[in-house]
C-alpha positions as CSV (number, residue, x, y, z in Angstrom):
1,M,0.0,0.0,0.0
2,L,1.4,3.4,-0.9
3,D,2.1,6.0,1.9
4,D,-0.3,8.6,0.4
5,E,-3.2,6.2,-0.1
6,K,-6.1,6.1,2.3
7,C,-5.6,3.2,4.8
8,L,-7.7,0.1,4.1
9,C,-8.8,-0.1,7.8
10,G,-11.4,2.5,6.9
11,S,-10.0,5.2,9.3
12,G,-9.9,7.8,6.5
13,R,-6.3,8.6,7.3
14,L,-3.3,8.1,5.0
15,Y,-1.6,4.8,5.3
16,S,1.7,6.4,6.4
17,M,-0.1,8.1,9.3
18,C,-2.3,5.1,10.2
19,C,-1.3,1.4,10.1
20,K,2.1,1.6,8.4
21,P,4.1,1.9,11.7
22,F,2.6,-1.5,12.9
23,S,2.5,-3.2,9.5
24,G,4.1,-6.6,9.2
25,Q,3.6,-7.6,12.9
26,G,1.8,-10.9,13.3
27,I,-0.2,-12.9,15.8
28,E,2.7,-13.5,18.1
29,N,3.2,-9.7,18.5
30,Y,-0.5,-9.3,19.2
31,K,-0.4,-12.1,21.9
32,K,2.7,-10.7,23.5
33,E,1.0,-7.3,23.9
34,I,-2.2,-9.0,25.3
35,D,-0.2,-11.1,27.7
36,S,1.5,-7.8,28.9
37,K,-1.9,-6.2,29.2
38,N,-0.7,-3.5,26.8
39,Y,-4.1,-3.3,25.2
40,I,-3.6,0.0,23.4
41,K,-0.6,-1.4,21.4
42,A,-2.4,-4.7,20.9
43,Y,-5.2,-2.8,19.4
44,Y,-3.0,-1.0,16.9
45,V,-1.2,-4.3,16.0
46,A,-4.6,-5.9,15.4
47,V,-5.8,-3.1,13.2
48,A,-2.6,-3.2,11.2
49,M,-3.0,-7.0,10.7
50,L,-6.5,-6.3,9.3
51,S,-5.1,-3.7,6.9
52,D,-2.3,-6.0,5.7
53,Y,-4.9,-8.7,5.0
54,L,-7.3,-6.4,3.3
55,E,-4.5,-5.4,0.9
56,D,-4.4,-9.0,-0.3
57,V,-8.2,-9.1,-0.5
58,R,-8.3,-6.0,-2.6
59,K,-5.7,-7.4,-5.1
60,H,-7.1,-10.9,-5.6
61,T,-10.6,-11.7,-4.3
62,N,-12.8,-9.8,-6.7
63,R,-10.7,-10.8,-9.7
64,I,-10.8,-14.6,-8.7
65,L,-14.5,-14.5,-8.1
66,K,-15.0,-13.1,-11.6
67,D,-12.5,-15.2,-13.5
68,N,-13.0,-18.5,-11.7
69,P,-16.2,-18.6,-9.6
70,V,-15.5,-22.1,-8.1
71,I,-12.0,-21.2,-6.8
72,G,-13.3,-17.8,-6.0
73,R,-16.0,-19.2,-3.6
74,F,-13.2,-21.1,-1.9
75,V,-11.0,-18.0,-1.5
76,L,-14.1,-15.9,-0.4
77,H,-14.8,-18.5,2.4
78,K,-11.2,-18.2,3.5
79,D,-11.4,-14.4,3.4
80,V,-14.6,-14.2,5.4
81,N,-13.2,-16.5,8.1
82,A,-10.0,-14.4,8.3
83,L,-12.0,-11.2,8.5
84,S,-13.9,-12.7,11.4
85,E,-10.7,-13.6,13.3
86,L,-9.1,-10.3,12.7
87,A,-12.3,-8.4,13.7
88,D,-12.6,-10.4,16.9
89,R,-9.0,-9.5,17.9
90,I,-9.8,-5.8,17.4
91,F,-13.0,-5.9,19.4
92,H,-11.3,-7.9,22.1
93,C,-8.8,-5.0,22.9
94,I,-10.5,-1.8,21.8
95,P,-9.2,0.6,24.5
96,K,-11.7,2.2,26.8
97,G,-12.7,5.6,25.5
98,N,-11.5,4.8,22.0
99,T,-13.5,6.9,19.5
100,D,-12.8,4.9,16.3
101,N,-16.1,4.3,14.7
102,W,-16.0,0.7,13.6
103,G,-19.5,0.9,12.3
104,E,-18.3,3.4,9.7
105,R,-15.1,1.5,9.1
106,F,-16.9,-1.7,8.3
107,E,-19.1,0.2,5.9
108,F,-15.9,1.0,4.0
109,I,-14.5,-2.5,4.3
110,K,-17.9,-3.9,3.1
111,G,-17.3,-2.3,-0.3
112,L,-13.9,-4.0,-0.9
113,V,-15.5,-7.3,-2.1
114,D,-18.6,-7.7,-4.2
115,A,-20.1,-10.8,-2.5
116,E,-23.0,-11.3,-0.2
117,D,-21.1,-13.4,2.3
118,W,-18.5,-10.7,2.7
119,K,-21.1,-7.9,3.1
120,N,-23.1,-10.0,5.6
121,E,-19.9,-10.5,7.7
122,C,-19.2,-6.7,7.7
123,E,-22.8,-6.0,8.7
124,Y,-22.6,-8.4,11.7
125,Y,-19.6,-6.4,13.0
126,Q,-21.3,-3.1,12.2
127,L,-24.3,-4.1,14.3
128,L,-22.2,-5.6,17.1
129,Y,-20.2,-2.3,17.3
130,Y,-23.3,-0.1,17.3
131,E,-25.1,-2.3,19.9
132,L,-22.0,-2.4,22.2
133,N,-21.7,1.4,22.0
134,N,-25.3,2.6,21.9
135,D,-25.0,4.7,25.0
136,K,-27.8,7.2,25.2
137,G,-29.2,5.9,21.9
138,K,-26.2,7.2,20.0
139,F,-26.5,4.6,17.2
140,S,-30.2,3.8,17.4
141,E,-30.8,4.9,13.8
142,Q,-27.9,2.8,12.5
143,I,-29.1,-0.3,14.5
144,E,-32.7,0.1,13.2
145,A,-31.5,0.4,9.6
146,I,-29.4,-2.8,9.8
147,V,-32.1,-4.8,11.6
148,K,-34.7,-3.6,9.0
149,N,-32.5,-4.6,6.0
150,T,-31.3,-8.0,7.4
151,K,-32.9,-11.0,5.8
152,V,-33.8,-13.5,8.5
153,D,-34.2,-17.2,7.6
154,V,-32.4,-20.6,8.1
155,H,-29.6,-19.4,5.9
156,T,-28.8,-16.4,8.1
157,D,-25.5,-16.7,10.0
158,Q,-26.2,-18.0,13.6
159,R,-24.1,-15.3,15.2
160,M,-26.2,-12.7,13.4
161,L,-29.4,-14.4,14.5
162,E,-28.3,-14.3,18.1
163,L,-27.2,-10.7,17.9
164,L,-30.5,-9.7,16.3
165,R,-32.3,-11.4,19.1
166,S,-30.4,-9.4,21.7
167,V,-31.0,-6.2,19.8
168,I,-34.8,-6.8,19.4
169,L,-35.4,-8.3,22.9
170,P,-35.9,-5.1,24.9
171,S,-38.4,-3.8,22.4
172,G,-40.8,-6.7,23.1
173,Q,-41.5,-7.6,19.5
174,L,-42.8,-11.1,20.4
175,T,-43.5,-12.3,16.8
176,E,-40.0,-11.4,15.6
177,L,-38.4,-13.0,18.7
178,L,-40.3,-16.2,18.4
179,K,-39.4,-16.4,14.7
180,L,-35.7,-16.0,15.6
181,D,-35.9,-18.7,18.4
182,D,-37.6,-21.1,16.0
183,I,-34.8,-20.6,13.4
184,L,-32.1,-21.0,16.0
185,I,-33.7,-24.2,17.2
186,E,-33.8,-25.6,13.7
187,K,-30.3,-24.3,12.7
188,T,-28.1,-25.5,15.5
189,D,-26.6,-29.0,15.5
190,S,-25.9,-28.9,19.3
191,S,-28.4,-30.8,21.5
192,L,-27.7,-28.4,24.4
193,M,-28.1,-25.3,22.3
194,K,-31.4,-26.6,21.0
195,L,-32.6,-26.8,24.6
196,K,-31.2,-23.4,25.4
197,Y,-33.1,-21.8,22.5
198,K,-36.3,-23.6,23.4
199,F,-35.8,-22.3,27.0
200,D,-35.3,-18.8,25.6
201,K,-38.6,-19.2,23.9
202,A,-40.3,-20.2,27.2
203,I,-38.9,-17.2,28.9
204,Q,-40.1,-15.0,26.1
205,L,-43.6,-16.4,26.4
206,A,-43.6,-16.0,30.2
207,L,-42.7,-12.3,29.8
208,V,-45.9,-11.7,27.9
209,S,-47.9,-13.7,30.4
210,D,-48.5,-16.7,28.2
211,N,-47.7,-18.8,31.2
212,T,-49.3,-22.0,30.1
213,S,-47.3,-22.3,26.8
214,A,-44.1,-21.1,28.6
215,K,-44.4,-23.7,31.4
216,K,-45.1,-26.5,28.9
217,I,-41.9,-25.7,26.9
218,A,-39.8,-25.2,30.0
219,D,-41.0,-28.5,31.4
220,E,-40.0,-30.2,28.1
221,V,-36.6,-28.7,28.3
222,M,-36.0,-29.8,31.9
223,A,-37.2,-33.3,31.1
224,E,-34.5,-33.6,28.4
225,L,-31.9,-31.9,30.5
226,E,-32.4,-34.4,33.3
227,K,-32.0,-37.4,31.0
228,E,-28.2,-37.1,30.5
229,D,-25.2,-35.0,31.0
230,L,-24.9,-32.7,28.0
231,Y,-21.4,-31.5,28.9
232,T,-18.0,-32.5,30.1
233,E,-16.2,-30.8,33.0
234,D,-13.9,-29.1,30.5
235,E,-16.8,-27.4,28.7
236,V,-17.3,-24.3,30.9
237,Y,-19.7,-22.6,28.5
238,S,-22.0,-25.6,28.4
239,Q,-21.9,-25.8,32.2
240,D,-22.8,-22.2,32.4
241,V,-25.8,-22.6,30.0
242,I,-27.1,-25.6,32.0
243,A,-26.7,-23.9,35.4
244,M,-28.5,-20.8,34.0
245,M,-31.4,-23.0,32.8
246,Y,-31.7,-24.7,36.2
247,E,-31.6,-21.4,38.0
248,M,-34.2,-19.8,35.7
249,Y,-36.5,-22.9,35.8
250,H,-36.9,-22.0,39.5
251,N,-39.2,-19.2,38.2
252,F,-41.5,-21.9,36.7
253,D,-41.3,-24.4,39.6
254,P,-40.2,-22.7,42.9
255,D,-38.6,-25.8,44.3
256,V,-35.2,-25.0,45.8
257,K,-33.8,-28.2,44.2
258,W,-33.4,-26.4,40.9
259,L,-31.2,-23.7,42.6
260,E,-29.2,-26.5,44.2
261,K,-28.7,-28.2,40.8
262,A,-27.5,-24.9,39.4
263,L,-25.0,-24.6,42.3
264,H,-23.9,-28.2,41.8
265,V,-23.1,-27.6,38.1
266,R,-21.2,-24.3,38.8
267,E,-19.2,-25.8,41.7
268,K,-17.9,-28.5,39.3
269,M,-16.4,-25.9,37.0
270,N,-12.6,-25.7,36.9
271,I,-12.0,-22.1,37.9
272,K,-8.3,-22.5,37.3
273,K,-9.0,-22.2,33.6
274,F,-10.9,-18.9,34.0
275,T,-9.6,-15.5,33.1
276,E,-10.0,-12.8,35.7
277,A,-13.2,-11.7,34.0
278,G,-14.4,-15.3,34.1
279,K,-13.8,-15.4,37.9
280,V,-15.8,-12.2,38.3
281,K,-18.8,-13.8,36.6
282,Y,-18.3,-17.1,38.3
283,Y,-18.4,-15.8,41.8
284,S,-21.3,-13.3,41.0
285,D,-23.3,-16.1,39.5
286,I,-22.9,-18.4,42.6
287,A,-23.6,-15.5,44.9
288,Y,-26.7,-14.6,43.0
289,T,-28.0,-18.2,43.3
290,Y,-27.3,-18.2,47.1
291,W,-29.1,-14.8,47.2
292,K,-32.2,-16.3,45.5
293,M,-32.1,-19.1,48.2
294,G,-32.1,-16.5,50.9
295,N,-28.6,-17.5,52.1
296,Y,-27.4,-13.9,52.4
297,E,-24.3,-14.6,54.5
298,V,-22.8,-16.9,51.8
299,A,-24.0,-14.7,49.0
300,E,-22.3,-11.7,50.7
301,Q,-19.0,-13.7,50.8
302,D,-19.1,-14.6,47.1
303,F,-20.1,-11.1,46.0
304,C,-17.2,-9.8,47.9
305,T,-14.9,-12.3,46.3
306,S,-16.2,-11.3,42.8
307,L,-15.5,-7.6,43.7
308,E,-11.9,-8.4,44.7
309,Y,-11.3,-9.4,41.0
310,A,-13.1,-6.4,39.6
311,K,-15.8,-4.0,40.6
312,T,-19.1,-4.6,38.8
313,A,-22.4,-2.8,39.4
314,F,-24.3,-6.1,39.6
315,A,-22.2,-7.4,42.5
316,Q,-22.2,-4.0,44.3
317,I,-26.0,-3.7,44.0
318,Y,-26.8,-7.2,45.3
319,L,-24.2,-7.0,48.0
320,L,-26.2,-4.0,49.3
321,D,-29.3,-6.2,49.6
322,C,-27.3,-8.9,51.4
323,L,-26.2,-6.4,54.0
324,V,-29.7,-5.0,54.4
325,E,-31.2,-8.4,54.9
326,Q,-28.6,-9.2,57.6
327,K,-29.3,-5.8,59.2
328,K,-25.6,-4.8,58.8
329,I,-26.7,-1.4,57.4
330,K,-28.3,1.2,59.7
331,N,-28.1,4.3,57.5
332,L,-28.7,4.2,53.8
333,K,-27.1,7.6,53.1
334,E,-23.9,6.7,54.9
335,Y,-23.6,3.4,53.0
336,L,-24.2,5.0,49.6
337,E,-21.5,7.6,50.4
338,S,-19.0,4.8,51.1
339,V,-19.4,3.0,47.8
340,E,-18.4,4.3,44.4
341,F,-20.7,2.4,42.1
342,E,-19.7,1.3,38.6
343,D,-21.7,2.1,35.5
344,M,-25.0,0.3,35.8
345,G,-26.5,0.1,32.4
346,A,-29.1,-2.7,32.5
347,D,-28.7,-3.1,36.2
348,S,-30.3,0.3,36.8
349,I,-33.7,-1.0,37.6
350,D,-32.3,-3.7,40.0
351,F,-30.6,-0.7,41.7
352,L,-33.8,1.2,42.1
353,I,-35.6,-1.9,43.5
354,I,-32.9,-2.8,45.9
355,V,-32.3,0.7,47.1
356,G,-36.1,1.1,47.4
357,N,-36.3,-2.0,49.5
358,A,-33.5,-0.8,51.7
359,A,-35.2,2.5,52.2
360,I,-38.5,0.7,53.2
361,Q,-36.7,-1.6,55.7
362,L,-34.7,1.2,57.2
363,K,-37.8,3.4,57.3
364,D,-36.0,6.1,55.3
365,N,-39.1,8.0,54.0
366,D,-37.0,10.8,52.4
367,S,-35.3,8.2,50.1
368,I,-38.6,6.5,49.3
369,E,-40.1,9.7,48.2
370,L,-37.0,10.6,46.2
371,I,-37.0,7.3,44.3
372,K,-40.8,7.6,43.6
373,R,-40.2,11.1,42.2
374,Y,-37.5,9.9,39.8
375,I,-39.6,7.0,38.7
376,E,-42.5,9.4,37.9
377,E,-40.1,11.5,35.8
378,T,-38.5,8.6,34.0
379,N,-39.6,8.1,30.4
380,I,-39.0,4.6,29.1
381,E,-40.6,3.3,26.0
382,V,-39.4,-0.3,26.3
383,P,-42.6,-2.1,27.4
384,Y,-41.0,-4.6,29.8
385,Y,-39.1,-2.0,31.8
386,K,-41.9,0.5,31.7
387,F,-44.2,-2.1,33.4
388,Y,-41.7,-3.0,36.1
389,L,-41.1,0.6,37.0
390,K,-44.8,1.2,37.4
391,E,-45.0,-1.8,39.7
392,L,-42.0,-0.5,41.7
393,E,-43.7,2.9,42.1
394,L,-46.8,1.2,43.5
395,E,-44.8,-1.0,45.9
396,L,-42.9,2.1,47.2
397,E,-46.2,3.9,47.7
398,K,-47.4,1.0,49.8
399,K,-44.0,0.7,51.5
400,S,-44.5,-3.0,50.7
401,G,-42.5,-5.9,52.0
402,K,-43.0,-7.6,48.7
403,I,-41.0,-5.2,46.6
404,M,-38.2,-7.7,46.0
405,R,-40.5,-10.1,44.1
406,L,-40.1,-7.7,41.2
407,L,-36.5,-8.8,40.8
408,N,-37.6,-12.4,40.2
409,K,-39.9,-11.2,37.5
410,L,-37.3,-8.9,35.9
411,S,-34.3,-11.3,36.0
412,P,-35.4,-13.6,33.1
413,L,-35.3,-10.7,30.7
414,K,-31.8,-9.6,31.7
415,K,-30.4,-13.1,32.0
416,Y,-31.3,-13.9,28.4
417,L,-29.9,-10.8,26.9
418,I,-26.8,-11.6,25.0
419,L,-25.8,-8.0,25.1
420,Q,-27.1,-5.8,27.9
421,P,-29.2,-2.7,26.8
422,Q,-27.9,0.7,27.7
423,L,-30.8,1.7,30.1
424,N,-29.0,4.9,31.1
425,G,-29.7,6.0,27.5
426,I,-33.4,5.8,27.8
427,G,-34.1,7.9,30.8
428,I,-32.7,6.5,34.1
429,N,-30.1,8.9,35.4
430,V,-28.6,6.8,38.2
431,E,-25.8,9.2,38.8
432,K,-28.2,12.0,39.6
433,I,-30.4,9.7,41.8
434,L,-27.3,8.6,43.8
435,E,-26.2,12.2,44.2
436,D,-29.6,13.2,45.6
437,L,-29.8,10.2,47.9
438,K,-26.6,11.1,49.6
439,K,-27.8,14.6,50.4
């Protein structure tokens, strides 16, 4: 690539001022920077690896597709797989606060090859980038346009189907979601994933109060799950899926044995193989199950262990409830002042419910009234969340001891989001609520 050409990574900058300084570095250099936790340099190496590969794509792929379609299809398949690997490396290490718009970059990259498979792969990463970065609805128009123009059938890539599901889920479009679930059930070859998608469908039906159909499907899934082990102890993802289904089935059949089964599966996981992020999730998941069982002391310990690896809003919020239930907090204002909460995103409503419950139990009428006021002022168009906020407002009005039941009704929606929605972007200003609660 010439120095005065625009770089093929889609940045709009000249190659000499963009990827050239990192050109020629391979996967070993990338792994070295990742192992050293030098994610900024790893990012630039990964982007340069993409540019280097796109130079070969630009030179050969379109020509081969035109001159020899059979060989061209083989080359295209290789190119699409390579693009996926290279993009995954970039997304893995995008530095926090980075402003490179990979939605726009993939729009440019999409034009390099005149083939549907290539364009579909680029659109997947466009949608993934927009969804991951849709804070305050920043990319809502772009997301809507891609979703609208994406053909959905059994030939659609499975990753795109899953991503579409997570994008559509908060909007409550039941017909579209059930269609996606049915296609995913038909498309997957994995017995376990077929059960997972069926269970997703049961959750979706339960969320729109079709409890009879939901329970029937959930029962069928549990019957299959109980027949045999669908994983080995090395398959951590499979273990996690099974544990989640057991835990969520407790919403259909409130027998504590399902929570115990979830714990049994999780406790068999080999945590030595986990990354730090994996350990954060592992201890939070176990703590959450103990929390659902009412074992607040053990839940507190596991949430604290999770927080030792990394601070997450989820663990911080539920730790607050563990402390309240054990009467270890006397003054809500003092406690909130002592904790610097992480960004909450989709945990915002959990926060309002748990803080509301704490205020009721501690007889903190000022905090109750403050939360009620914020709920009244909150404008959320997503039907699921709008409904739960209205219920929360009513429970606060009654100073109800049943307020926490809302979390059990809300959790299925959040548990089955592949990507969490940015709730702060649709009206819940948690930072302002926290600021006022501390006054």
